[in-house]
Structures are given as structure tokens and as C-alpha cells.
C-alpha positions in Angstrom: 85.8 294.7 -71.5 82.8 294.1 -69.2 82.4 291.0 -67.2 79.2 290.2 -69.1 80.9 290.3 -72.4 83.7 288.1 -71.2 81.1 285.6 -70.0 79.3 285.6 -73.3 82.6 285.1 -75.2 83.6 282.2 -73.0 80.2 280.5 -73.5 80.3 281.0 -77.2 83.8 279.5 -77.4 82.8 276.5 -75.3 79.7 276.0 -77.4 81.7 276.0 -80.6 84.3 273.7 -79.2 81.6 271.3 -78.1 80.0 271.2 -81.5 83.4 270.7 -83.2 84.3 267.9 -80.7 81.0 266.1 -81.3 81.4 266.3 -85.1 85.0 265.1 -84.9 83.9 262.2 -82.6 81.2 261.1 -85.1 83.9 261.0 -87.8 86.8 259.7 -85.8 85.2 256.8 -83.8 84.2 254.8 -86.9 87.6 255.4 -88.4 89.4 254.3 -85.3 87.3 251.2 -84.9 87.7 250.2 -88.6 91.5 250.6 -88.5 92.4 249.7 -85.0 89.6 247.4 -83.6 91.9 244.4 -82.7 94.0 246.7 -80.5 90.9 248.5 -79.0 89.4 245.1 -78.1 92.8 243.9 -76.6 92.9 246.7 -74.1 89.9 245.7 -71.9 90.9 242.0 -72.4 94.3 242.8 -71.0 92.8 244.6 -68.1 90.7 241.6 -67.3 93.8 239.4 -67.3 95.8 241.5 -64.9 94.5 240.0 -61.6 95.2 236.5 -62.9 98.7 237.5 -64.0 99.4 239.1 -60.6 98.2 235.9 -58.9 100.5 233.8 -61.1 103.5 236.1 -60.4 103.0 236.6 -56.6 101.6 233.3 -55.5 102.8 230.8 -58.1 106.1 232.5 -58.7 105.7 232.3 -62.5 107.5 234.9 -64.7 105.3 237.5 -66.2 106.2 236.7 -69.8 105.4 233.0 -69.3 102.1 233.7 -67.6 101.1 236.1 -70.3 101.8 233.6 -73.0 99.8 230.9 -71.2 96.8 233.1 -70.5 96.7 234.5 -74.1 96.8 230.9 -75.5 94.0 229.8 -73.1 91.9 232.8 -74.0 92.6 232.3 -77.7 91.6 228.6 -77.4 88.3 229.7 -75.7 87.6 232.2 -78.5 88.3 229.6 -81.2 86.1 227.0 -79.4 83.2 229.5 -79.2 83.7 230.5 -82.8 83.7 226.9 -84.0 80.6 226.2 -81.9 78.8 229.2 -83.4 79.8 228.4 -86.9 78.6 224.8 -86.5 75.2 225.9 -85.2 74.9 228.4 -88.1 76.0 226.0 -90.8 74.1 222.9 -89.5 70.9 224.3 -87.9 70.2 227.6 -89.7 69.5 226.1 -93.2 67.2 223.5 -91.7 65.5 226.1 -89.5 65.0 228.4 -92.5 63.6 225.5 -94.6 61.1 224.6 -91.8 60.2 228.3 -91.4 59.0 228.3 -95.0 56.3 225.8 -94.1 55.5 227.6 -90.9 55.1 230.9 -92.8 52.8 229.2 -95.4 50.7 227.6 -92.7 50.4 230.8 -90.7 49.4 232.8 -93.8 46.8 230.2 -94.7 45.4 230.2 -91.2 45.1 234.0 -91.2 43.5 233.9 -94.7 40.9 231.4 -93.5 40.2 233.5 -90.4 39.8 236.6 -92.5 37.3 234.8 -94.9 35.3 233.5 -91.9 35.2 237.0 -90.4 34.0 238.5 -93.7 31.4 235.9 -94.2 29.9 236.3 -90.8 29.8 240.1 -91.0 28.5 240.3 -94.6 25.1 241.3 -93.4 26.5 244.3 -91.5 28.5 245.9 -94.4 27.8 246.9 -97.9 29.5 245.0 -100.8 31.8 248.0 -101.4 33.0 248.0 -97.8 33.5 244.2 -97.8 35.6 244.4 -101.0 37.7 247.2 -99.4 38.2 245.2 -96.2 39.1 242.0 -98.2 41.7 244.0 -100.3 43.2 245.5 -97.1 43.5 242.1 -95.4 44.9 240.6 -98.6 47.6 243.3 -98.9 48.5 243.0 -95.2 48.9 239.2 -95.5 51.0 239.7 -98.7 53.3 242.1 -96.9 53.7 239.7 -93.9 54.5 236.8 -96.2 57.0 238.9 -98.2 58.7 240.2 -95.0 59.0 236.7 -93.5 60.4 235.3 -96.8 63.0 238.1 -96.9 63.9 237.5 -93.3 64.5 233.8 -93.9 66.7 234.7 -97.0 68.7 237.1 -94.9 69.4 234.4 -92.3 70.7 232.1 -95.1 72.8 235.0 -96.5 74.2 235.7 -93.1 75.2 232.1 -92.7 76.9 232.1 -96.1 78.7 235.3 -95.3 80.0 233.8 -92.0 81.4 230.9 -93.8 82.9 233.0 -96.6 84.5 235.3 -94.1 86.4 232.6 -92.2 89.8 233.4 -93.8 89.6 237.0 -92.8 88.4 235.9 -89.4 91.4 233.8 -88.8 93.7 236.6 -89.8 91.8 239.1 -87.6 92.0 236.6 -84.7 95.8 236.3 -85.1 96.2 240.1 -85.0 94.0 240.2 -81.9 96.1 237.5 -80.2 99.4 239.3 -80.9 98.0 242.6 -79.8 96.7 241.1 -76.6 100.1 239.6 -75.9 102.1 242.8 -76.3 99.5 245.0 -74.5 99.2 242.5 -71.6 102.9 242.3 -71.3 103.4 246.1 -71.1 100.0 246.9 -69.6 101.3 248.9 -66.7 103.2 251.3 -69.0 100.3 251.6 -71.5 97.7 252.1 -68.7 99.6 255.1 -67.4 98.7 257.0 -70.7 95.1 256.0 -70.7 92.3 257.9 -68.8 92.9 257.5 -65.1 96.6 256.7 -65.6 99.4 258.2 -63.6 100.8 260.2 -66.6 97.6 262.1 -67.1 96.3 265.0 -65.2 93.5 263.7 -63.0 92.1 267.1 -62.1 91.3 268.2 -65.7 87.7 268.3 -66.9 88.6 266.2 -70.0 90.1 263.4 -68.0 87.2 263.4 -65.5 84.7 263.3 -68.3 86.6 260.5 -70.1 86.8 258.5 -66.9 83.1 258.9 -66.3 82.3 257.9 -69.9 84.4 254.8 -69.8 83.0 253.7 -66.4 79.5 254.2 -67.7 80.2 252.4 -71.0 81.8 249.4 -69.4 79.1 249.2 -66.8 76.4 249.3 -69.5 78.1 246.6 -71.6 78.4 244.5 -68.5 74.7 244.8 -67.9 73.7 244.0 -71.5 76.1 241.1 -71.7 74.8 239.7 -68.4 71.2 239.8 -69.7 72.3 238.3 -73.0 74.1 235.5 -71.3 71.1 234.9 -68.9 68.7 234.7 -71.9 71.0 232.4 -73.8 71.5 229.9 -70.9 67.8 229.9 -69.8 66.6 229.6 -73.4 69.0 226.8 -74.2 68.0 224.8 -71.1 64.2 225.5 -71.5 64.1 224.9 -75.3 66.1 221.7 -74.9 63.7 220.4 -72.2 60.7 221.4 -74.3 62.2 219.3 -77.2 62.7 222.0 -79.7 64.9 220.7 -82.6 66.9 223.9 -83.1 67.3 224.9 -79.5 70.9 226.1 -79.9 70.3 228.4 -82.8 67.1 229.8 -81.2 68.8 230.5 -77.9 71.7 232.2 -79.7 69.4 234.4 -81.7 67.5 235.3 -78.5 70.7 236.2 -76.7 71.8 238.5 -79.6 68.4 240.2 -79.7 68.5 240.7 -75.9 71.5 243.1 -76.4 69.3 245.4 -78.5 67.5 247.8 -76.0 63.8 248.1 -76.2 63.7 245.0 -78.5 65.1 242.1 -76.6 64.3 238.4 -77.0 60.6 239.0 -76.2 59.9 240.1 -79.7 61.2 236.9 -81.2 59.5 234.6 -78.7 56.1 236.4 -78.9 56.1 236.1 -82.7 57.1 232.5 -82.4 54.4 231.8 -79.9 51.7 233.5 -82.0 52.8 231.5 -85.0 52.7 228.2 -83.2 49.2 229.0 -81.9 47.9 229.9 -85.4 49.4 226.9 -87.0 47.7 224.5 -84.6 50.5 223.8 -82.2 49.2 225.3 -78.9 51.6 223.4 -76.7 54.7 224.9 -78.3 53.1 228.3 -78.4 52.3 228.2 -74.7 55.8 227.0 -73.9 57.5 229.8 -75.8 55.2 232.5 -74.4 55.8 231.1 -70.8 59.6 231.2 -71.5 59.5 234.8 -72.6 57.3 235.7 -69.5 59.9 234.2 -67.2 62.8 236.0 -69.0 61.0 239.3 -68.8 60.2 238.8 -65.1 63.9 238.0 -64.4 65.0 241.1 -66.3 62.5 243.4 -64.5 63.8 242.1 -61.1 67.5 242.3 -61.9 67.6 245.4 -64.1 67.1 248.2 -61.6 69.8 246.8 -59.3 72.3 246.1 -62.1 71.7 249.5 -63.7 72.2 251.5 -60.6 75.3 249.5 -59.6 77.1 249.4 -63.0 76.0 252.7 -64.6 75.3 254.9 -61.5 71.9 256.3 -62.6 68.4 255.3 -61.7 66.3 253.2 -64.1 64.1 256.3 -64.9 67.1 258.3 -66.1 68.3 255.3 -68.0 64.9 255.1 -69.7 65.0 258.8 -70.6 68.5 258.4 -72.0 67.2 255.5 -74.2 64.3 257.4 -75.6 66.2 260.6 -76.3 69.1 258.6 -77.9 66.6 256.6 -80.0 65.0 259.9 -81.3 68.5 261.3 -82.1 70.4 258.3 -83.4 68.1 255.3 -83.9 69.4 252.0 -82.7 72.9 253.3 -82.0 71.4 256.2 -80.0 69.2 253.8 -78.1 72.3 251.9 -77.0 74.4 255.0 -76.3 71.7 257.0 -74.7 72.0 255.6 -71.1 75.8 256.0 -71.3 75.5 259.6 -72.3 73.0 260.2 -69.5 75.3 258.6 -67.0 78.2 260.8 -68.2 76.0 263.9 -68.0 74.8 263.0 -64.5 78.4 262.3 -63.3 79.6 265.6 -64.8 76.8 267.5 -63.0 77.6 265.7 -59.7 81.3 266.5 -60.1 80.6 270.2 -60.8 82.4 269.9 -64.1 80.1 272.5 -65.6 80.5 275.0 -62.8 82.3 277.5 -65.0 79.6 277.3 -67.7 76.9 277.8 -65.1 78.7 280.8 -63.6 79.0 282.5 -67.0 75.3 281.7 -67.7 74.3 283.2 -64.4 76.3 286.4 -65.1 74.5 286.7 -68.5 71.1 285.9 -67.0 71.6 288.5 -64.2 72.7 291.1 -66.8 69.6 290.4 -69.0 67.3 290.6 -65.9 68.7 294.1 -65.0 68.3 295.3 -68.6 64.7 294.0 -68.6 63.9 295.7 -65.3 65.5 298.9 -66.4 63.5 298.9 -69.6 60.3 298.3 -67.7 61.0 301.2 -65.2 61.4 303.8 -67.9 58.1 305.9 -68.3 56.6 306.0 -71.7 56.1 309.4 -73.4 52.6 310.6 -74.1 51.7 310.6 -77.8 51.7 314.1 -79.4 54.1 315.7 -76.9 57.7 316.6 -77.3 59.7 316.7 -74.0 62.6 318.4 -75.7 60.5 321.3 -76.9 58.9 322.1 -73.6 62.2 323.0 -71.9 62.9 326.1 -74.1 59.3 327.3 -73.8 59.6 327.2 -70.0 62.9 329.0 -70.1 61.5 331.7 -72.4 58.6 332.4 -70.1 60.9 332.8 -67.2 63.1 335.2 -69.1 60.1 337.3 -70.1 58.9 337.5 -66.5 62.2 338.8 -65.4 
């Protein structure tokens, strides 16, 4: 078997394997998260607790089991406190905010309708009656759609609050499983860690382990960056909105923090819509305050993002932006979130020469194709109407006759 054929077979096998692996991942990841999410969440939490446990063992001379119990209880108390605070904001402030938003939506639609009527009256001399009627119909349909969308969004907020309250029993059960999983994983973390990527009981020189390590580092770095920005937006928004005197500062700051974790959307979308709504409803002070707040937040993100991205993910902001766009085109919002992680993994794999075998096989095939192309180009074309095979016997016959 030729070297070129072996290279082609290896490339085909690796390509098929990659397709099967991606298809399996798309099926397996949601299944694993649905069935084992408390244990998946407990692993990074246990890793975060290890330095504190080591300090308690080495410096404070506290047994590992006791320190694990204390830390798990403290962490569980923090989670319960945050959950109670979030539920309180949702149940107390969200309904009032939605009720007030109805008046805001009506005022905004009325203001836009009056502005549209004034525009049409002032431009009536420049357009025919048919064009004016068409423009009025288009503006009316647009305002109707905006009103319908805003009403549905307000209803979704109320439904979300109701679902949160109705899901409290399941949330308590889920939190108890998370606490128990965190305790056992933290207690035996050293042994469990040895089986995970980068652990002592796994081959560190295999391509699979190196790719997995790169993916986990990039994913954790990306999550750290997004959580950092979300926390920054929440804290700054809560302080600023409280100083400005907004009635629902906590709920608005929480919504802004959650939206900030969505790439290419962020809290700016919410604040810009709010600012325009305040300006149109005759409250320019609140509108300017909200727009100034989102300007400060966007400035902070632009200053901190390149440094945090390069430190935590290991790629430049340009590559991260390319990964976001490609991921968005392939997988929507989930692709938008996972695109930078996939780009970081790809860049890490290229830097670590993990695809050297693939590139060598591709080079062998390319060299073979180039030779075949050059050989085909060097062969002379036969003239039309001639038969090279028939000329040889004629020449031989003439020679025999001469003899």
C-alpha cells in the first residue's frame, strides 16, 4: 500500500471519528447535565474549597472531615441567603415593576403615536394621499407590534416569577443533593481529581487529555470573565440606581447582571431601551441617568475586557470576536457563548502541535496531487486527425521495402 493511500485512509478515519464525536457530544452533554448536574456543579465548587481546607488542616490543625462539614455548611448558608434575596426581590418588586411598566408602555406608545401624527401633518404637502395612507398604516402596524411585544415581555416576567415560586420545593430538594454531593466530593477530592483531566491517573501526553485540559481551562476562564462582568454590572447598577432614586433598583440591577452574561447583548440593550422610554414619556432626568450609567458600564467593559480575555482564555480579543460570530452563525445564543471557548481550544491545539499528524498526512496528499497535476500538464496533446499507433507500422513497412 502506497504512502499516499495510507495518509488518505488516516485522514478519512480521523474525519469520521471527529464527526461521530461531535454528534455524540451534542447528544451526551444535555443528557449528562439533566441527570447529573448537582454533581457536575459540585466538582468546581470542591476545587475552590481546597485551598481553604488545606489552610484549616495545616495552619489551624483542624481535621479534614470537620473542616469540610463547616465549609459546606457555610457555602450552603450563602447559597440559601442569595436564593432568599433573589426570590424576595422577584416576588415583591417584579409584580409592581410589571404593573408600572404597563403605564410606561401606554405612555410611550401614545407619545410615538402623537409624534407620528405630527410628522404626517407637517409632510402632507409633500406626499400624495395614497402615500400618506400607506405611511400611516406602516407606522400603526409598527406601534401595534411594539405594544404587543412589550405586553408579552411583561407577562413573561410575571410568569417567570410565578414559576420561581412554584419551583421552590424542587429547588430545596436539588439544593440538598448539591450539598451532599459537595460534601462527599470535597472529602475525597484528591482521589476523584486523579481521574479527571490533568489528574495523575490519566496519560498526560495523549492528544485527548491535552485537548480536554485546554477546553476546561478555556471554559473556566471564559466563565470567570463573564461572571466578573456580570458582578461588576450588578454592583455598579445597584449603587447607581439606588443613588438616582429608582424604586426597583434591586430588580433592575439583577436583570442587568443576568443580561450582561449574554454575549453581544449585555446590559446595554436594557438600559438603552429604558433611557429612550424615559425620554419619550417626559422624564428626561431618568433617561439621561440611565444612558449615562450604561455609558460608564460599557467604558469599563471595553477597558477591562482585552486584559481579562487574554489572561483567562489565552487568545486575543480579535480571535474571541471571530469565535463569537462563527459560533452565533452555527449555534445561535449557545454558539455565541461557546464560540470563544472553541476558538481558544483550537488555538491551544495548534500551538501544542496536536494536529501535526493530520497536517503531515494532508501534506503528503497535497504533494501527491501536485505531482499528478504537473505530470498531466507535461504530457503533449495529440494532434486531431492523427493516429500515433498507426504511424509506427507504416514506418516499419517502408524500411522493410527499402531493404
